[in-house]
N, C-alpha and C positions, 0 to 999 in steps of 0.2 A: 389164811391162818393168822394168828396173832403176830407171828414173826414177820410176815409180809406186811401187815398193816403197820407195825411199829417201824419197820425199815422204810416204808414209804413216807410216813410222817417225819421221821428223823432226817431222811435225805432231803425232803422238801424244805424243812426248816433250815437245814444247813445251807442249802443252795440259795434260799432267799436272803440269808444273812451274809453271804459271801459276795462281796462286790466283784470279785474276779469271775464269778459264774454269770454268764450272759443268757443262758437258756438251759432248760432241763429236758431230757429225753427219758421216757419211761418205756421199758420193754420187758418182755418175759424171758424165759429161759428154755432151752431145748426146743426151739421152734414153736413155742406156744406163748401167746400173750398172757391169757389167764382164763381158766375154766370157771372162775367165780368161787363162791364160798363153798366150803365143805359143810353140807347140811347136817352132818352129825354134830357140829358145833352149836346148832340152834337149840339143842336140848340141854346144853351145859349151863352151869351157873353164869351169871353176868360176867362179861369179859373185861374186867379191870379198866373200864372206861374207854377202851379203844373200840371204835366203830367205823365202818366204812364210809358212811355218809359224811361225817365231819372231815375225813381225810380227803374225800373228793372235793368238798367245798374249799379245803386248803389248796388243792391243785388249781381249782377254778379261780381263786383269789390271787394266785401268784402274780406278782408284777412282772416276772420274767416269763417268756414264752415257754409253754410246756407242750411237748410233742409226744404223741403215742406212736410207737412203732409196733404195729399189729401183725404178728405172724401166727399162723395156725388158727387158733380160736380166741375169740374175745366174747365170752358168754357170761350172762348174769352180772355179777359184781365186776367181772373183768371188763365187760362192755361199759358198765357204769363208770369205771375208772377212766376209760378212754373218752367217754362223754364229758368228763370234767376237764380234760385236756383242751388246750386252745387249738391244737391242730392234730390231725390223725392221718397217718400214712399206713396203708395196708399192703401186704404181699398179695399178689393176684390169687393165691390159693387160700387166703384167709377166709374165715366164716365168722359172722357175728350174730348175736341174738340175745334175747331175754327169755330163756326156756323155763323159768320158774313156774309159769302158769301150768305147765304140763304135769306138775306135781302138786298143784293146788295152792301155789304161793304167788304173791305179786312181788315185782322187783322192789327191794327195800332201801336202796341208797339213792333215791330221787331220779332214777332212770326214767320213771314214768313222767317226770316233769322235763328233764333235759332233752329226751329224745323228741317229743313233739315240738319243742322250741327250735330244734335243729333241722328236722325234716318235715315238719307239718303234722297235723293231727291225723289225717286219714292213714298215711304211711306208718306213723308211729303206732296207731291203734292196731293195725294189722300185725306188726311185729310183737307188740306187747301181749295181745290176746291169743295169738296162735302159738307163740313160742318157737316159731320156725327160725332156722339158721339161714341168714342171707349171705350170699357170696360177695366178695369184695367188689366185683364189678357192679352189682346192684347197689351196694352201699355207696359207691361213687356217684351213680346216677341219682340216688336219693339225697345226696349231700351229707351223708353220715361220715364219709372220709373225704379228705382233701386231695388225696393222690393214691393211685394204685401202682405198684412197681413189681417188676419181675426179678429185680436184682435184690441185693442185700437191703433189707428193710431198715435196719439200724443205721447203715451208712446214709441211706436216703433221708431218714429222719434227722440225722446230724446235719446234713446239707441244708435241709429246710430250716432247722433251728438257726444255723449260721446266717441264712438269708434273711430271716425275720428279726 
């Protein structure tokens, strides 16, 4: 939503400008990282200049480490946000994917570029073209996430952020 996009942008800019902030952790709410974009918004008029791609680039360019704490699902734009982060920690029950292809769309926030760079072309093509949701354990094997935890994902992400 526009609210989430604006909050991400504002929070990242404040964190980058604040010398007391040493790292950033991005998480979702209610046990879900992000289910991605609301496709009903695709048919609405241009969104006041706020788009997901530039915000993910802002995450990627941050000089401070940015850690994604993935719980529940990270799908579509949600996974693309996580791909822009420098580190990713997932709960063992988390699932990730780019399901847009199942409704005739391609990922639109550079997930089709970031995913192959991270896990290689063959594995990325499978995820991009099938739209399947992969479990956290498979994501770890592929190199999509840095760590899988059974404990509180947010606390694990904060520990990693403090370490790096």
